[in-house]
C-alpha positions in Angstrom: 80.9 -75.3 -162.8 81.7 -78.7 -164.3 80.8 -80.5 -167.9 79.3 -84.0 -168.1 78.5 -85.2 -171.0 78.8 -88.7 -173.0 80.2 -91.1 -175.2 78.2 -90.4 -178.1 80.8 -87.8 -178.8 83.9 -87.6 -180.5 87.1 -85.7 -180.5 90.4 -86.4 -181.0 92.6 -86.4 -177.9 94.4 -83.4 -178.1 90.9 -81.4 -178.6 90.3 -82.8 -175.6 93.8 -81.9 -173.3 93.8 -80.6 -170.4 90.2 -79.7 -170.7 88.1 -81.2 -167.2 85.3 -83.1 -168.5 83.5 -85.8 -166.9 81.9 -88.8 -169.1 78.1 -90.8 -168.4 78.9 -94.2 -169.2 77.4 -95.5 -172.0 77.6 -99.1 -172.5 77.7 -101.9 -175.3 77.0 -105.4 -175.6 79.1 -107.8 -178.4 78.0 -111.4 -178.3 76.9 -111.5 -174.7 80.4 -109.3 -173.1 79.1 -105.3 -171.9 81.7 -102.8 -172.4 81.5 -99.3 -171.4 82.6 -97.4 -174.7 85.5 -95.7 -174.8 86.5 -97.2 -171.0 87.1 -100.8 -171.6 87.0 -101.1 -175.2 89.0 -99.3 -177.8 87.4 -97.9 -181.4 89.8 -100.3 -182.4 89.1 -103.4 -180.7 86.1 -102.4 -181.3 85.5 -102.8 -184.4 88.1 -105.8 -184.5 85.8 -107.6 -182.3 83.1 -106.7 -185.2 84.8 -107.7 -188.0 85.6 -111.6 -186.3 82.2 -112.6 -184.7 79.8 -110.8 -187.6 77.9 -110.0 -184.5 75.0 -107.1 -184.1 76.1 -105.2 -180.8 73.3 -103.8 -178.8 73.7 -100.0 -176.5 71.8 -99.0 -173.4 72.3 -95.1 -171.9 73.4 -94.1 -168.4 70.9 -95.1 -165.8 69.1 -92.0 -163.9 70.6 -93.2 -161.1 74.2 -93.6 -163.1 73.6 -90.1 -163.4 72.8 -88.8 -160.0 76.2 -90.8 -158.7 78.2 -88.6 -161.1 76.0 -84.8 -160.4 76.6 -86.4 -156.3 80.7 -86.5 -156.8 80.7 -83.7 -158.4 78.8 -81.4 -156.3 81.0 -81.8 -153.4 83.7 -79.6 -154.6 81.5 -77.8 -157.1 77.3 -77.8 -157.2 76.7 -75.5 -160.6 77.0 -78.3 -163.0 76.7 -78.3 -167.2 75.3 -81.0 -168.4 75.7 -82.0 -172.7 74.4 -84.8 -174.1 73.6 -86.8 -177.2 71.0 -86.1 -179.6 67.6 -86.6 -177.6 66.6 -87.6 -181.4 68.5 -90.5 -180.9 68.7 -91.4 -177.7 67.3 -91.3 -173.9 70.9 -90.4 -172.2 69.6 -86.4 -171.6 66.6 -88.1 -170.4 68.1 -90.3 -167.6 69.9 -86.8 -167.3 67.7 -85.2 -166.1 65.6 -87.5 -163.8 68.7 -88.3 -162.2 69.5 -84.7 -161.4 66.0 -84.3 -160.2 67.6 -86.8 -157.0 70.8 -84.7 -156.7 68.7 -81.4 -154.8 72.4 -80.2 -153.8 73.5 -80.2 -157.9 72.0 -77.1 -159.3 72.6 -78.4 -163.6 71.7 -77.1 -166.7 71.3 -79.2 -169.3 72.0 -78.8 -173.2 70.7 -81.1 -176.1 72.9 -81.2 -178.7 70.5 -82.2 -181.6 74.3 -84.2 -182.6 76.8 -86.2 -182.5 80.1 -87.6 -182.7 82.0 -84.7 -183.5 79.2 -82.2 -183.5 78.2 -83.5 -180.6 82.3 -82.9 -179.5 82.2 -79.5 -180.7 79.7 -77.8 -178.7 81.4 -79.9 -175.6 84.5 -78.4 -176.1 83.9 -75.1 -176.5 81.6 -75.5 -173.5 85.1 -76.5 -171.8 87.2 -73.7 -173.4 84.3 -71.3 -172.4 84.8 -72.9 -168.6 88.0 -72.1 -168.4 88.1 -69.0 -170.1 85.6 -67.8 -167.5 82.1 -66.8 -169.2 79.3 -67.4 -167.7 76.5 -69.6 -167.6 73.7 -68.3 -170.0 76.5 -66.6 -172.4 78.0 -70.2 -173.0 74.4 -71.1 -173.3 73.6 -69.0 -175.9 77.2 -69.6 -177.6 76.4 -73.7 -178.2 73.0 -72.6 -179.6 75.2 -70.6 -182.0 76.9 -73.5 -182.6 74.0 -75.9 -183.0 72.5 -72.9 -185.7 75.7 -72.9 -187.8 77.4 -76.3 -188.3 76.4 -80.2 -189.3 76.8 -83.6 -189.2 76.8 -85.5 -192.4 77.6 -89.4 -193.1 77.4 -92.1 -195.8 77.8 -96.1 -195.4 78.9 -98.7 -197.6 76.6 -101.0 -195.4 73.3 -100.7 -193.9 72.6 -103.7 -191.7 73.6 -102.1 -189.0 71.6 -99.1 -188.9 69.0 -101.7 -190.1 69.1 -103.8 -186.8 69.5 -100.8 -184.6 66.3 -100.0 -186.3 67.5 -96.2 -187.3 65.8 -96.2 -190.4 62.9 -98.2 -191.4 63.9 -101.9 -192.4 62.2 -101.3 -195.5 63.8 -98.2 -196.8 67.1 -100.0 -195.9 66.1 -103.4 -197.5 65.6 -101.6 -200.3 68.9 -99.9 -200.0 71.0 -103.0 -199.9 69.0 -104.6 -202.5 69.8 -101.4 -205.1 72.7 -100.2 -203.9 71.6 -97.0 -202.5 73.8 -94.8 -200.6 72.4 -92.2 -198.8 73.5 -89.1 -197.0 72.2 -88.4 -194.1 72.0 -85.4 -191.8 71.3 -85.3 -188.4 68.5 -82.0 -187.7 69.5 -79.3 -185.9 65.7 -78.9 -184.6 64.5 -82.5 -184.2 68.1 -84.1 -183.5 66.7 -87.1 -186.1 68.6 -88.4 -189.1 66.9 -88.4 -192.4 68.1 -88.6 -196.1 69.7 -85.6 -197.9 70.6 -87.0 -201.1 71.8 -90.6 -202.3 74.2 -92.0 -204.5 74.8 -95.3 -206.5 77.9 -96.7 -205.4 79.5 -95.8 -202.3 81.8 -93.8 -204.7 79.3 -91.0 -206.1 78.3 -91.3 -202.3 80.9 -89.7 -201.0 81.3 -87.2 -203.8 78.1 -86.4 -203.2 79.3 -85.9 -199.1 81.1 -83.3 -200.4 79.2 -81.5 -203.0 75.9 -81.4 -200.3 78.6 -79.6 -197.6 80.0 -77.4 -200.1 76.3 -76.3 -201.6 76.0 -75.1 -198.1 79.3 -74.1 -196.9 80.7 -73.1 -200.4 80.0 -68.9 -200.1 83.3 -67.7 -198.7 85.4 -67.9 -195.7 87.5 -70.8 -194.2 85.7 -74.1 -193.3 86.1 -76.4 -189.9 86.3 -80.2 -190.8 86.6 -82.9 -188.6 86.4 -86.2 -190.8 85.4 -89.3 -188.6 85.1 -92.6 -190.0 84.4 -96.6 -188.3 87.8 -98.3 -189.5 87.0 -97.1 -193.3 90.5 -95.3 -193.6 90.3 -95.1 -197.4 87.4 -93.6 -197.5 87.9 -90.8 -195.0 90.9 -89.9 -197.9 88.9 -89.5 -200.3 86.0 -87.6 -198.7 89.5 -85.2 -198.1 90.5 -84.7 -201.5 87.2 -84.5 -202.7 86.2 -81.4 -200.1 89.9 -80.3 -200.8 89.1 -79.2 -203.9 85.7 -77.6 -203.7 86.1 -75.7 -199.7 88.8 -73.7 -198.1 88.8 -76.1 -195.5 91.2 -76.1 -192.3 90.8 -79.8 -191.0 90.5 -81.5 -187.4 92.5 -84.4 -186.9 90.7 -87.5 -187.7 88.6 -89.5 -185.6 87.0 -92.8 -185.1 83.4 -93.0 -184.4 83.5 -94.4 -181.3 81.7 -97.9 -180.2 78.8 -96.5 -178.4 77.7 -94.8 -182.2 79.4 -97.6 -184.3 77.7 -100.3 -183.2 74.8 -98.4 -185.5 76.1 -97.7 -188.2 79.2 -99.9 -188.6 82.8 -99.9 -189.9 82.0 -98.4 -193.3 81.2 -95.6 -191.8 82.5 -92.4 -193.7 81.5 -88.6 -192.3 82.0 -85.4 -191.2 81.0 -82.7 -189.1 81.3 -79.0 -190.9 80.8 -75.3 -190.2 82.1 -71.8 -190.5 85.1 -71.2 -188.9 84.6 -67.6 -188.1 81.8 -69.5 -185.7 84.4 -70.2 -183.2 86.7 -67.2 -183.6 85.3 -66.2 -179.7 87.4 -69.0 -178.9 90.1 -69.9 -181.2 93.1 -67.6 -183.0 92.5 -66.9 -186.2 92.6 -70.0 -188.8 95.7 -70.7 -190.9 96.8 -72.1 -193.5 94.7 -75.5 -193.5 97.8 -77.4 -195.4 100.2 -76.4 -193.0 98.3 -76.5 -189.4 95.2 -78.3 -188.0 92.4 -76.0 -186.4 92.8 -77.9 -183.2 96.5 -76.2 -183.5 95.8 -73.0 -183.2 96.4 -70.6 -180.5 93.5 -69.6 -177.4 92.2 -65.6 -177.5 91.9 -64.5 -174.8 89.0 -63.8 -173.8 
């Protein structure tokens, strides 16, 4: 079985090392120049350009033809393909994948709508790839990914709403009101619809960061070790603030901090900080027992023999 995903997901290099993943291209246009996210522009380069140009990027999803070409190529060696994608509530990528598969009858493609993005999507992709390596059958993998999806969350906040407003991801009126009042939304990706919604607000960015940690702790603070992956646009100071807050409230096992990739950063900008979070026990079928989070990252745990 082969796994196809997209650059709407973000994981650290060590988390995907040794995993056989294939990516459909998501594209960015900035000041008239086209880039393929993660291929010819890195996150660091993207945020530097964003700062230098002060321009608003646009993004485009892979076409059905892009998917068809990828599936056709992969089917030569193994026709069984698991295609795992960014939330259909935020992107048409999954629909393009479905349409592309119809052009390649020799490929047997199964689809997963992660109802997530960034590390939330990445955790599902990583789990599927590890399960394939461990010899799991497709129905087992699909059921396990469904469980991960129902027991993890993505939260984020940001200091500057202009990229969300420009990209149409929140209503213009609501976004402008937040900007004028200096209110910072705490946004969650809903596991049912896969869309953004506000769960709380902070009157300053510092207060918003504290609120992200509090909201996460309210849901995950009733025992057990917690898997956390912190992420940001270009805001390492904000990430450290959030890590400190979470460490005071939860027993965290931190994955490596990752930058939000260009295709998502185009809609959120450099100030964003966020996290994927879930109970560590959910990942026990593929990872060993969690260890002291002060000494080692979750991603460094030994894989269990499954």
